[in-house]
MIKOL-343513 format. One record per residue (C-alpha): x, y, z; residue in one letter. Coordinates in steps of 0.2 Angstrom, whole numbers, always signed. Layout:
<rs>
<u->X | v->Y | w->Z | marza->a>
...
</rs>
This chain:
<rs>
<u->+64 | v->+148 | w->+144 | marza->m>
<u->+64 | v->+135 | w->+131 | marza->s>
<u->+55 | v->+140 | w->+113 | marza->e>
<u->+41 | v->+127 | w->+116 | marza->e>
<u->+38 | v->+137 | w->+134 | marza->e>
<u->+38 | v->+153 | w->+125 | marza->h>
<u->+25 | v->+146 | w->+113 | marza->g>
<u->+14 | v->+141 | w->+127 | marza->v>
<u->+16 | v->+158 | w->+136 | marza->d>
<u->+12 | v->+167 | w->+120 | marza->g>
<u->-4 | v->+157 | w->+118 | marza->l>
<u->-9 | v->+162 | w->+136 | marza->q>
<u->-5 | v->+180 | w->+133 | marza->a>
<u->-14 | v->+181 | w->+118 | marza->l>
<u->-30 | v->+173 | w->+126 | marza->k>
<u->-28 | v->+183 | w->+141 | marza->a>
<u->-23 | v->+201 | w->+132 | marza->g>
<u->-33 | v->+214 | w->+124 | marza->a>
<u->-51 | v->+213 | w->+123 | marza->e>
<u->-51 | v->+214 | w->+105 | marza->a>
<u->-45 | v->+196 | w->+104 | marza->t>
<u->-59 | v->+185 | w->+99 | marza->t>
<u->-62 | v->+167 | w->+102 | marza->s>
<u->-58 | v->+165 | w->+83 | marza->a>
<u->-41 | v->+172 | w->+84 | marza->d>
<u->-37 | v->+162 | w->+100 | marza->w>
<u->-42 | v->+146 | w->+90 | marza->a>
<u->-32 | v->+151 | w->+74 | marza->a>
<u->-16 | v->+155 | w->+84 | marza->e>
<u->-19 | v->+138 | w->+94 | marza->l>
<u->-21 | v->+128 | w->+78 | marza->w>
<u->-6 | v->+138 | w->+70 | marza->r>
<u->+7 | v->+133 | w->+83 | marza->r>
<u->+0 | v->+115 | w->+84 | marza->g>
<u->+4 | v->+113 | w->+65 | marza->c>
<u->+21 | v->+120 | w->+68 | marza->e>
<u->+24 | v->+107 | w->+81 | marza->r>
<u->+17 | v->+92 | w->+69 | marza->l>
<u->+27 | v->+99 | w->+54 | marza->a>
<u->+43 | v->+97 | w->+65 | marza->a>
<u->+38 | v->+80 | w->+70 | marza->e>
<u->+30 | v->+72 | w->+54 | marza->m>
<u->+38 | v->+68 | w->+37 | marza->p>
<u->+36 | v->+83 | w->+26 | marza->e>
<u->+25 | v->+74 | w->+12 | marza->q>
<u->+15 | v->+66 | w->+26 | marza->q>
<u->+11 | v->+84 | w->+33 | marza->f>
<u->+8 | v->+91 | w->+16 | marza->n>
<u->-5 | v->+78 | w->+11 | marza->t>
<u->-15 | v->+76 | w->+27 | marza->w>
<u->-13 | v->+91 | w->+40 | marza->i>
<u->-8 | v->+106 | w->+29 | marza->r>
<u->-24 | v->+107 | w->+19 | marza->p>
<u->-35 | v->+107 | w->+33 | marza->l>
<u->-44 | v->+124 | w->+39 | marza->p>
<u->-40 | v->+130 | w->+57 | marza->p>
<u->-48 | v->+122 | w->+71 | marza->a>
<u->-62 | v->+130 | w->+79 | marza->t>
<u->-64 | v->+129 | w->+98 | marza->l>
<u->-79 | v->+126 | w->+110 | marza->a>
<u->-77 | v->+131 | w->+128 | marza->g>
<u->-75 | v->+146 | w->+139 | marza->d>
<u->-63 | v->+149 | w->+154 | marza->d>
<u->-75 | v->+140 | w->+165 | marza->s>
<u->-75 | v->+124 | w->+155 | marza->a>
<u->-64 | v->+110 | w->+161 | marza->a>
<u->-61 | v->+104 | w->+143 | marza->t>
<u->-60 | v->+112 | w->+127 | marza->l>
<u->-66 | v->+105 | w->+112 | marza->v>
<u->-57 | v->+107 | w->+95 | marza->a>
<u->-66 | v->+104 | w->+79 | marza->t>
<u->-58 | v->+101 | w->+63 | marza->l>
<u->-67 | v->+100 | w->+46 | marza->r>
<u->-61 | v->+87 | w->+34 | marza->v>
<u->-67 | v->+86 | w->+16 | marza->p>
<u->-71 | v->+67 | w->+14 | marza->n>
<u->-73 | v->+50 | w->+23 | marza->h>
<u->-57 | v->+44 | w->+19 | marza->f>
<u->-47 | v->+58 | w->+26 | marza->k>
<u->-58 | v->+58 | w->+41 | marza->r>
<u->-53 | v->+39 | w->+44 | marza->d>
<u->-36 | v->+41 | w->+41 | marza->w>
<u->-32 | v->+56 | w->+51 | marza->i>
<u->-42 | v->+47 | w->+66 | marza->r>
<u->-32 | v->+32 | w->+66 | marza->r>
<u->-16 | v->+40 | w->+61 | marza->q>
<u->-13 | v->+57 | w->+70 | marza->y>
<u->-28 | v->+61 | w->+81 | marza->a>
<u->-20 | v->+55 | w->+97 | marza->a>
<u->-5 | v->+66 | w->+93 | marza->r>
<u->-15 | v->+81 | w->+88 | marza->i>
<u->-25 | v->+81 | w->+104 | marza->e>
<u->-9 | v->+79 | w->+115 | marza->a>
<u->-1 | v->+95 | w->+106 | marza->i>
<u->-18 | v->+105 | w->+108 | marza->l>
<u->-19 | v->+100 | w->+126 | marza->t>
<u->-2 | v->+106 | w->+130 | marza->e>
<u->-3 | v->+122 | w->+121 | marza->l>
<u->-19 | v->+127 | w->+128 | marza->a>
<u->-14 | v->+123 | w->+144 | marza->g>
<u->-30 | v->+111 | w->+149 | marza->r>
<u->-37 | v->+96 | w->+142 | marza->p>
<u->-43 | v->+98 | w->+124 | marza->t>
<u->-54 | v->+85 | w->+114 | marza->r>
<u->-52 | v->+83 | w->+97 | marza->l>
<u->-67 | v->+81 | w->+85 | marza->e>
<u->-69 | v->+79 | w->+67 | marza->l>
<u->-83 | v->+87 | w->+57 | marza->a>
<u->-87 | v->+80 | w->+40 | marza->l>
<u->-89 | v->+96 | w->+29 | marza->a>
<u->-105 | v->+95 | w->+18 | marza->v>
<u->-102 | v->+97 | w->+0 | marza->r>
<u->-108 | v->+113 | w->-7 | marza->e>
<u->-120 | v->+112 | w->-22 | marza->p>
<u->-113 | v->+119 | w->-38 | marza->a>
<u->-114 | v->+137 | w->-40 | marza->g>
<u->-114 | v->+141 | w->-22 | marza->s>
<u->-100 | v->+149 | w->-11 | marza->s>
<u->-89 | v->+135 | w->-8 | marza->a>
<u->-74 | v->+144 | w->-3 | marza->g>
<u->-75 | v->+147 | w->+17 | marza->l>
<u->-63 | v->+158 | w->+24 | marza->p>
<u->-49 | v->+150 | w->+33 | marza->a>
<u->-56 | v->+154 | w->+51 | marza->g>
<u->-74 | v->+151 | w->+48 | marza->a>
<u->-85 | v->+141 | w->+60 | marza->p>
<u->-91 | v->+124 | w->+55 | marza->p>
<u->-107 | v->+125 | w->+44 | marza->v>
<u->-122 | v->+120 | w->+53 | marza->p>
<u->-125 | v->+105 | w->+44 | marza->q>
<u->-108 | v->+97 | w->+49 | marza->q>
<u->-109 | v->+81 | w->+60 | marza->v>
<u->-96 | v->+81 | w->+74 | marza->a>
<u->-87 | v->+65 | w->+74 | marza->l>
<u->-77 | v->+62 | w->+90 | marza->p>
<u->-60 | v->+53 | w->+90 | marza->i>
<u->-55 | v->+41 | w->+103 | marza->d>
<u->-39 | v->+49 | w->+105 | marza->a>
<u->-34 | v->+35 | w->+117 | marza->g>
<u->-36 | v->+20 | w->+103 | marza->a>
<u->-21 | v->+12 | w->+96 | marza->s>
<u->-18 | v->+19 | w->+78 | marza->p>
<u->-23 | v->+2 | w->+71 | marza->r>
<u->-33 | v->+1 | w->+54 | marza->p>
<u->-53 | v->+0 | w->+59 | marza->a>
<u->-62 | v->-15 | w->+55 | marza->a>
<u->-73 | v->-15 | w->+39 | marza->p>
<u->-90 | v->-5 | w->+44 | marza->t>
<u->-106 | v->-8 | w->+36 | marza->a>
<u->-102 | v->+6 | w->+23 | marza->s>
<u->-87 | v->-4 | w->+16 | marza->t>
<u->-98 | v->-20 | w->+14 | marza->i>
<u->-105 | v->-22 | w->-3 | marza->v>
<u->-121 | v->-31 | w->-4 | marza->l>
<u->-125 | v->-40 | w->-20 | marza->p>
<u->-138 | v->-27 | w->-25 | marza->s>
<u->-124 | v->-14 | w->-25 | marza->q>
<u->-112 | v->-23 | w->-36 | marza->a>
<u->-119 | v->-18 | w->-53 | marza->p>
<u->-115 | v->+0 | w->-49 | marza->a>
<u->-96 | v->-3 | w->-50 | marza->s>
<u->-97 | v->-12 | w->-67 | marza->s>
<u->-94 | v->+4 | w->-77 | marza->k>
<u->-78 | v->+7 | w->-67 | marza->h>
<u->-74 | v->-12 | w->-67 | marza->r>
<u->-68 | v->-10 | w->-49 | marza->i>
<u->-70 | v->-25 | w->-37 | marza->n>
<u->-79 | v->-19 | w->-22 | marza->p>
<u->-72 | v->-31 | w->-11 | marza->q>
<u->-54 | v->-26 | w->-13 | marza->l>
<u->-52 | v->-12 | w->-1 | marza->t>
<u->-38 | v->-5 | w->+11 | marza->f>
<u->-48 | v->-14 | w->+25 | marza->d>
<u->-47 | v->-31 | w->+17 | marza->t>
<u->-29 | v->-29 | w->+12 | marza->l>
<u->-17 | v->-37 | w->+25 | marza->v>
<u->-3 | v->-25 | w->+29 | marza->p>
<u->+15 | v->-30 | w->+31 | marza->g>
<u->+33 | v->-26 | w->+27 | marza->r>
<u->+32 | v->-33 | w->+10 | marza->a>
<u->+19 | v->-21 | w->+4 | marza->n>
<u->+23 | v->-6 | w->+17 | marza->q>
<u->+30 | v->+7 | w->+4 | marza->m>
<u->+16 | v->+2 | w->-10 | marza->a>
<u->+2 | v->+3 | w->+3 | marza->r>
<u->+7 | v->+21 | w->+10 | marza->t>
<u->+9 | v->+27 | w->-6 | marza->a>
<u->-8 | v->+21 | w->-12 | marza->a>
<u->-16 | v->+29 | w->+3 | marza->l>
<u->-8 | v->+45 | w->+0 | marza->h>
<u->-15 | v->+44 | w->-18 | marza->v>
<u->-32 | v->+39 | w->-11 | marza->a>
<u->-32 | v->+54 | w->+0 | marza->g>
<u->-26 | v->+67 | w->-13 | marza->a>
<u->-28 | v->+61 | w->-30 | marza->p>
<u->-20 | v->+70 | w->-43 | marza->g>
<u->-7 | v->+78 | w->-32 | marza->i>
<u->+6 | v->+67 | w->-24 | marza->t>
<u->+15 | v->+52 | w->-33 | marza->y>
<u->+7 | v->+54 | w->-51 | marza->n>
<u->+10 | v->+43 | w->-59 | marza->p>
<u->+12 | v->+29 | w->-46 | marza->l>
<u->+20 | v->+14 | w->-53 | marza->f>
<u->+19 | v->-3 | w->-44 | marza->i>
<u->+28 | v->-18 | w->-48 | marza->y>
<u->+32 | v->-35 | w->-41 | marza->g>
<u->+29 | v->-54 | w->-44 | marza->g>
<u->+12 | v->-62 | w->-48 | marza->v>
<u->+0 | v->-64 | w->-34 | marza->g>
<u->+8 | v->-52 | w->-22 | marza->l>
<u->-8 | v->-40 | w->-21 | marza->g>
<u->-4 | v->-26 | w->-34 | marza->k>
<u->-21 | v->-28 | w->-41 | marza->t>
<u->-29 | v->-28 | w->-24 | marza->h>
<u->-20 | v->-11 | w->-19 | marza->l>
<u->-25 | v->-2 | w->-36 | marza->i>
<u->-44 | v->-7 | w->-33 | marza->h>
<u->-42 | v->-1 | w->-16 | marza->a>
<u->-38 | v->+16 | w->-21 | marza->v>
<u->-52 | v->+15 | w->-35 | marza->g>
<u->-64 | v->+10 | w->-21 | marza->n>
<u->-59 | v->+24 | w->-9 | marza->a>
<u->-61 | v->+38 | w->-22 | marza->l>
<u->-78 | v->+31 | w->-27 | marza->l>
<u->-84 | v->+31 | w->-9 | marza->k>
<u->-80 | v->+49 | w->-7 | marza->d>
<u->-84 | v->+55 | w->-25 | marza->r>
<u->-98 | v->+43 | w->-32 | marza->p>
<u->-97 | v->+53 | w->-48 | marza->d>
<u->-78 | v->+52 | w->-51 | marza->a>
<u->-73 | v->+44 | w->-67 | marza->r>
<u->-63 | v->+30 | w->-62 | marza->v>
<u->-58 | v->+16 | w->-73 | marza->l>
<u->-48 | v->-1 | w->-70 | marza->y>
<u->-43 | v->-12 | w->-84 | marza->l>
<u->-29 | v->-24 | w->-88 | marza->h>
<u->-16 | v->-18 | w->-101 | marza->a>
<u->-24 | v->-32 | w->-114 | marza->e>
<u->-41 | v->-24 | w->-113 | marza->q>
<u->-32 | v->-7 | w->-118 | marza->f>
<u->-24 | v->-15 | w->-133 | marza->i>
<u->-40 | v->-23 | w->-138 | marza->s>
<u->-48 | v->-6 | w->-138 | marza->d>
<u->-34 | v->+2 | w->-149 | marza->v>
<u->-35 | v->-13 | w->-161 | marza->v>
<u->-54 | v->-11 | w->-161 | marza->k>
<u->-53 | v->+8 | w->-164 | marza->n>
<u->-40 | v->+7 | w->-177 | marza->y>
<u->-50 | v->-5 | w->-187 | marza->q>
<u->-65 | v->+6 | w->-186 | marza->r>
<u->-55 | v->+23 | w->-187 | marza->k>
<u->-64 | v->+29 | w->-173 | marza->t>
<u->-50 | v->+35 | w->-162 | marza->f>
<u->-60 | v->+51 | w->-157 | marza->d>
<u->-70 | v->+38 | w->-147 | marza->e>
<u->-54 | v->+31 | w->-139 | marza->l>
<u->-49 | v->+48 | w->-134 | marza->k>
<u->-66 | v->+53 | w->-126 | marza->a>
<u->-65 | v->+36 | w->-116 | marza->k>
<u->-48 | v->+38 | w->-108 | marza->y>
<u->-44 | v->+56 | w->-109 | marza->h>
<u->-58 | v->+62 | w->-97 | marza->s>
<u->-55 | v->+50 | w->-82 | marza->l>
<u->-50 | v->+56 | w->-66 | marza->d>
<u->-42 | v->+41 | w->-61 | marza->l>
<u->-34 | v->+27 | w->-72 | marza->l>
<u->-30 | v->+11 | w->-65 | marza->l>
<u->-20 | v->-1 | w->-77 | marza->i>
<u->-13 | v->-20 | w->-73 | marza->d>
<u->+2 | v->-27 | w->-82 | marza->d>
<u->+9 | v->-14 | w->-93 | marza->v>
<u->+22 | v->-26 | w->-99 | marza->q>
<u->+10 | v->-31 | w->-110 | marza->f>
<u->+12 | v->-16 | w->-121 | marza->f>
<u->+30 | v->-24 | w->-126 | marza->a>
<u->+31 | v->-22 | w->-145 | marza->g>
<u->+14 | v->-15 | w->-148 | marza->k>
<u->+19 | v->+3 | w->-156 | marza->d>
<u->+2 | v->+9 | w->-159 | marza->r>
<u->-4 | v->+4 | w->-142 | marza->t>
<u->+11 | v->+13 | w->-136 | marza->q>
<u->+7 | v->+29 | w->-145 | marza->e>
<u->-10 | v->+30 | w->-140 | marza->e>
<u->-6 | v->+26 | w->-122 | marza->f>
<u->+6 | v->+39 | w->-122 | marza->f>
<u->-7 | v->+52 | w->-128 | marza->n>
<u->-18 | v->+46 | w->-114 | marza->a>
<u->-5 | v->+48 | w->-102 | marza->f>
<u->+0 | v->+65 | w->-106 | marza->e>
<u->-19 | v->+71 | w->-107 | marza->a>
<u->-22 | v->+64 | w->-91 | marza->l>
<u->-7 | v->+71 | w->-82 | marza->l>
<u->-12 | v->+89 | w->-90 | marza->a>
<u->-28 | v->+89 | w->-81 | marza->k>
<u->-21 | v->+83 | w->-65 | marza->k>
<u->-30 | v->+65 | w->-66 | marza->a>
<u->-21 | v->+51 | w->-57 | marza->h>
<u->-13 | v->+36 | w->-65 | marza->i>
<u->-8 | v->+20 | w->-56 | marza->i>
<u->+1 | v->+6 | w->-66 | marza->m>
<u->+6 | v->-11 | w->-62 | marza->t>
<u->+21 | v->-22 | w->-69 | marza->s>
<u->+30 | v->-38 | w->-65 | marza->d>
<u->+47 | v->-27 | w->-67 | marza->t>
<u->+52 | v->-9 | w->-63 | marza->y>
<u->+51 | v->+4 | w->-78 | marza->p>
<u->+69 | v->+2 | w->-84 | marza->k>
<u->+67 | v->-17 | w->-84 | marza->g>
<u->+53 | v->-16 | w->-97 | marza->l>
<u->+59 | v->-22 | w->-114 | marza->v>
<u->+52 | v->-17 | w->-130 | marza->d>
<u->+43 | v->-2 | w->-124 | marza->i>
<u->+47 | v->+16 | w->-130 | marza->d>
<u->+60 | v->+25 | w->-118 | marza->e>
<u->+48 | v->+41 | w->-119 | marza->r>
<u->+35 | v->+29 | w->-110 | marza->l>
<u->+46 | v->+21 | w->-98 | marza->t>
<u->+54 | v->+38 | w->-93 | marza->s>
<u->+36 | v->+44 | w->-88 | marza->r>
<u->+32 | v->+29 | w->-79 | marza->f>
<u->+48 | v->+32 | w->-68 | marza->d>
<u->+43 | v->+50 | w->-67 | marza->a>
<u->+32 | v->+49 | w->-52 | marza->g>
<u->+34 | v->+36 | w->-38 | marza->l>
<u->+40 | v->+18 | w->-42 | marza->t>
<u->+38 | v->+5 | w->-28 | marza->v>
<u->+39 | v->-13 | w->-26 | marza->a>
<u->+28 | v->-26 | w->-17 | marza->i>
<u->+39 | v->-41 | w->-11 | marza->e>
<u->+34 | v->-58 | w->-7 | marza->p>
<u->+26 | v->-59 | w->+10 | marza->p>
<u->+37 | v->-63 | w->+25 | marza->e>
<u->+32 | v->-76 | w->+36 | marza->l>
<u->+23 | v->-65 | w->+49 | marza->e>
<u->+13 | v->-58 | w->+36 | marza->m>
<u->+8 | v->-73 | w->+27 | marza->r>
<u->+1 | v->-80 | w->+44 | marza->v>
<u->-8 | v->-64 | w->+46 | marza->a>
<u->-15 | v->-66 | w->+28 | marza->i>
<u->-21 | v->-84 | w->+32 | marza->l>
<u->-30 | v->-80 | w->+49 | marza->i>
<u->-39 | v->-65 | w->+42 | marza->k>
<u->-45 | v->-74 | w->+26 | marza->k>
<u->-50 | v->-89 | w->+37 | marza->a>
<u->-61 | v->-78 | w->+46 | marza->e>
<u->-69 | v->-70 | w->+32 | marza->a>
<u->-73 | v->-88 | w->+26 | marza->e>
<u->-81 | v->-90 | w->+43 | marza->g>
<u->-69 | v->-104 | w->+48 | marza->t>
<u->-55 | v->-98 | w->+61 | marza->p>
<u->-40 | v->-106 | w->+58 | marza->m>
<u->-29 | v->-110 | w->+73 | marza->p>
<u->-12 | v->-100 | w->+74 | marza->e>
<u->-1 | v->-115 | w->+73 | marza->d>
<u->-9 | v->-122 | w->+59 | marza->v>
<u->-7 | v->-104 | w->+50 | marza->a>
<u->+11 | v->-105 | w->+54 | marza->f>
<u->+13 | v->-122 | w->+47 | marza->f>
<u->+5 | v->-118 | w->+30 | marza->v>
<u->+14 | v->-102 | w->+30 | marza->a>
<u->+31 | v->-109 | w->+32 | marza->k>
<u->+27 | v->-121 | w->+17 | marza->n>
<u->+19 | v->-109 | w->+5 | marza->v>
<u->+31 | v->-95 | w->+2 | marza->r>
<u->+29 | v->-89 | w->-17 | marza->a>
<u->+14 | v->-76 | w->-16 | marza->n>
<u->-3 | v->-72 | w->-9 | marza->v>
<u->-13 | v->-81 | w->-23 | marza->r>
<u->-5 | v->-96 | w->-19 | marza->e>
<u->-8 | v->-95 | w->-1 | marza->l>
<u->-27 | v->-92 | w->-4 | marza->e>
<u->-26 | v->-108 | w->-15 | marza->g>
<u->-18 | v->-118 | w->+0 | marza->a>
<u->-31 | v->-111 | w->+12 | marza->l>
<u->-45 | v->-116 | w->+1 | marza->r>
<u->-38 | v->-133 | w->+0 | marza->k>
<u->-37 | v->-135 | w->+20 | marza->v>
<u->-54 | v->-127 | w->+21 | marza->l>
<u->-62 | v->-139 | w->+9 | marza->a>
<u->-53 | v->-154 | w->+15 | marza->y>
<u->-59 | v->-150 | w->+34 | marza->a>
<u->-77 | v->-148 | w->+27 | marza->k>
<u->-78 | v->-164 | w->+18 | marza->f>
<u->-69 | v->-174 | w->+30 | marza->s>
<u->-79 | v->-167 | w->+45 | marza->h>
<u->-64 | v->-164 | w->+55 | marza->k>
<u->-56 | v->-151 | w->+64 | marza->e>
<u->-42 | v->-140 | w->+57 | marza->i>
<u->-26 | v->-146 | w->+63 | marza->s>
<u->-8 | v->-147 | w->+57 | marza->i>
<u->-10 | v->-165 | w->+52 | marza->a>
<u->-25 | v->-160 | w->+43 | marza->l>
<u->-16 | v->-146 | w->+34 | marza->a>
<u->-1 | v->-158 | w->+30 | marza->r>
<u->-15 | v->-171 | w->+22 | marza->e>
<u->-23 | v->-158 | w->+13 | marza->a>
<u->-7 | v->-151 | w->+5 | marza->l>
<u->+4 | v->-167 | w->+3 | marza->k>
<u->+4 | v->-165 | w->-16 | marza->d>
<u->+9 | v->-146 | w->-15 | marza->l>
<u->+22 | v->-151 | w->-2 | marza->l>
<u->+28 | v->-166 | w->-12 | marza->s>
<u->+31 | v->-155 | w->-28 | marza->i>
<u->+39 | v->-141 | w->-17 | marza->q>
<u->+51 | v->-152 | w->-8 | marza->n>
<u->+55 | v->-160 | w->-25 | marza->r>
<u->+59 | v->-145 | w->-34 | marza->q>
<u->+67 | v->-133 | w->-23 | marza->i>
<u->+83 | v->-140 | w->-14 | marza->g>
<u->+100 | v->-131 | w->-10 | marza->v>
<u->+108 | v->-140 | w->-27 | marza->e>
<u->+94 | v->-134 | w->-38 | marza->n>
<u->+97 | v->-116 | w->-30 | marza->i>
<u->+115 | v->-117 | w->-33 | marza->q>
<u->+114 | v->-123 | w->-51 | marza->k>
<u->+99 | v->-110 | w->-54 | marza->t>
<u->+110 | v->-95 | w->-47 | marza->v>
<u->+126 | v->-101 | w->-55 | marza->a>
<u->+117 | v->-102 | w->-72 | marza->d>
<u->+110 | v->-85 | w->-70 | marza->f>
<u->+127 | v->-77 | w->-65 | marza->y>
<u->+137 | v->-87 | w->-77 | marza->k>
<u->+149 | v->-95 | w->-65 | marza->i>
<u->+152 | v->-114 | w->-62 | marza->k>
<u->+141 | v->-123 | w->-49 | marza->v>
<u->+158 | v->-128 | w->-42 | marza->a>
<u->+162 | v->-111 | w->-36 | marza->d>
<u->+146 | v->-112 | w->-25 | marza->m>
<u->+157 | v->-123 | w->-12 | marza->y>
<u->+175 | v->-118 | w->-18 | marza->s>
<u->+185 | v->-107 | w->-7 | marza->k>
<u->+187 | v->-93 | w->-21 | marza->k>
<u->+183 | v->-76 | w->-15 | marza->r>
<u->+182 | v->-64 | w->-30 | marza->p>
<u->+167 | v->-54 | w->-30 | marza->a>
<u->+160 | v->-61 | w->-46 | marza->s>
<u->+158 | v->-78 | w->-36 | marza->i>
<u->+157 | v->-73 | w->-18 | marza->a>
<u->+141 | v->-62 | w->-23 | marza->r>
<u->+131 | v->-75 | w->-32 | marza->p>
<u->+137 | v->-87 | w->-18 | marza->r>
<u->+129 | v->-75 | w->-5 | marza->q>
<u->+113 | v->-74 | w->-16 | marza->i>
<u->+112 | v->-93 | w->-17 | marza->a>
<u->+114 | v->-94 | w->+3 | marza->m>
<u->+100 | v->-81 | w->+5 | marza->y>
<u->+88 | v->-90 | w->-6 | marza->l>
<u->+92 | v->-107 | w->+2 | marza->a>
<u->+87 | v->-100 | w->+19 | marza->k>
<u->+72 | v->-92 | w->+12 | marza->e>
<u->+66 | v->-105 | w->+1 | marza->l>
<u->+71 | v->-122 | w->+10 | marza->t>
<u->+68 | v->-129 | w->+28 | marza->q>
<u->+86 | v->-132 | w->+30 | marza->k>
<u->+96 | v->-124 | w->+46 | marza->s>
<u->+110 | v->-111 | w->+44 | marza->l>
<u->+122 | v->-125 | w->+48 | marza->p>
<u->+115 | v->-137 | w->+36 | marza->e>
<u->+117 | v->-123 | w->+23 | marza->i>
<u->+133 | v->-119 | w->+27 | marza->g>
<u->+138 | v->-138 | w->+26 | marza->e>
<u->+132 | v->-138 | w->+8 | marza->l>
<u->+142 | v->-123 | w->+3 | marza->f>
<u->+159 | v->-131 | w->+5 | marza->g>
<u->+157 | v->-133 | w->+25 | marza->g>
<u->+156 | v->-115 | w->+29 | marza->r>
<u->+151 | v->-110 | w->+47 | marza->d>
<u->+133 | v->-105 | w->+50 | marza->h>
<u->+139 | v->-86 | w->+54 | marza->t>
<u->+145 | v->-86 | w->+36 | marza->t>
<u->+127 | v->-91 | w->+30 | marza->v>
<u->+118 | v->-79 | w->+42 | marza->l>
<u->+130 | v->-64 | w->+37 | marza->h>
<u->+125 | v->-68 | w->+19 | marza->a>
<u->+107 | v->-69 | w->+22 | marza->v>
<u->+105 | v->-53 | w->+32 | marza->r>
<u->+117 | v->-44 | w->+19 | marza->k>
<u->+106 | v->-48 | w->+4 | marza->i>
<u->+90 | v->-47 | w->+13 | marza->g>
<u->+94 | v->-29 | w->+18 | marza->g>
<u->+101 | v->-24 | w->+1 | marza->e>
<u->+86 | v->-30 | w->-7 | marza->r>
<u->+75 | v->-17 | w->+2 | marza->q>
<u->+86 | v->-3 | w->-7 | marza->k>
<u->+94 | v->-11 | w->-22 | marza->n>
<u->+80 | v->-11 | w->-36 | marza->t>
<u->+91 | v->-21 | w->-48 | marza->e>
<u->+96 | v->-34 | w->-35 | marza->l>
<u->+78 | v->-35 | w->-31 | marza->n>
<u->+73 | v->-38 | w->-48 | marza->q>
<u->+86 | v->-52 | w->-50 | marza->q>
<u->+80 | v->-60 | w->-35 | marza->l>
<u->+63 | v->-61 | w->-41 | marza->h>
<u->+67 | v->-70 | w->-57 | marza->v>
<u->+77 | v->-82 | w->-47 | marza->l>
<u->+62 | v->-86 | w->-36 | marza->e>
<u->+50 | v->-87 | w->-50 | marza->q>
<u->+62 | v->-99 | w->-60 | marza->t>
<u->+65 | v->-110 | w->-44 | marza->l>
<u->+46 | v->-110 | w->-41 | marza->k>
<u->+43 | v->-117 | w->-58 | marza->g>
</rs>
């Protein structure tokens, strides 16, 4: 008999055994066995964040009931929605298998206890009467739910976020997921679900217009949705610098400490602006230490990874790197198409898929430029009273396409890469193979494929008549390494920004 079969038999024996066995015992044991199965299937960090903290499920339904109902209490809306989308179907299947009959899973949103009340319920306690059971569609695809009325911010609600400086429109629902932001988005979701516990601090880096600011606002919005009284603050690094200067002039550093040291969540953009500002770095270090000591969460963004920051004290950069550091890459083609289609729908003007592909192929730099191109196309269609088509998009973006075609060519890429790695341009199409030359050549081939419309054979011809398979090997090699090698990723980012002017 397998261990799994033994587990099921053990549960059946428990249920059918001694009269002293209560339904609470049965439910607790069922949930314990279910958690063991989930822990074996899920990454440890995910299990510890989303499943382990939950109290045991309670069961409804006697021996005559065709279906059992397992109810889980969850602490907030965010965890409820995330567990519903990501884990509900698997939890329901495991409980069904272990119980030996269909088991339906429901989530109960626990009502927060008022201050001074007995908030700590025993692990096996039944759901409190005020809970609202929320059934899960376990058969549904675990895709992110569409924005609901609770995530749409009306104009009258906007002022409430002013003290936090959080943009209420920048949520996880409005962020298009993709390979380029997968790690950063997953980390941000974990932080939103368990602030102060995992990935603290969270350091997100990448080029301009890739969605770093959107992501940290999304965390702030998620926390405020569940805890409206949470002390959350978003600011750009320059605002922190300004506050330090102001308080330095007035000799009121206690005010600065009172403002920043009492936060539950600090979201700060572009920390590279701290470079060379010693007093600012000193005050941020103090705030940083104070917040971590009280288990408040810190999320920072930068245009480069911590060790790549210049003129910033090493004790700061070492702390930046002490939690989790993740990159946001330029969006791949499919993600750019998805962004265009979603944002066009948000503007009330659907964009045909073929037009989205045309725009996405020609605007590669970042999400901000993609949005700018979309606005041009939509405005051109509106003012010319024409339907959106590839021809219209080509006309609307003719200036952008002209500049791009003129600026980024294979020869320009070869020269830029050669200058960066201090080799001769002639080495790009020579037959020399030492690593000091072959590596930059592969990088140039990769960039030529990413940034131009040239085919693999055309690129190979421009690199000394090389076969297209050589180019393909270089593209795959550099593209694969980019995902794992932080230093290479940063070098490519610098080269891309240089080439895009």
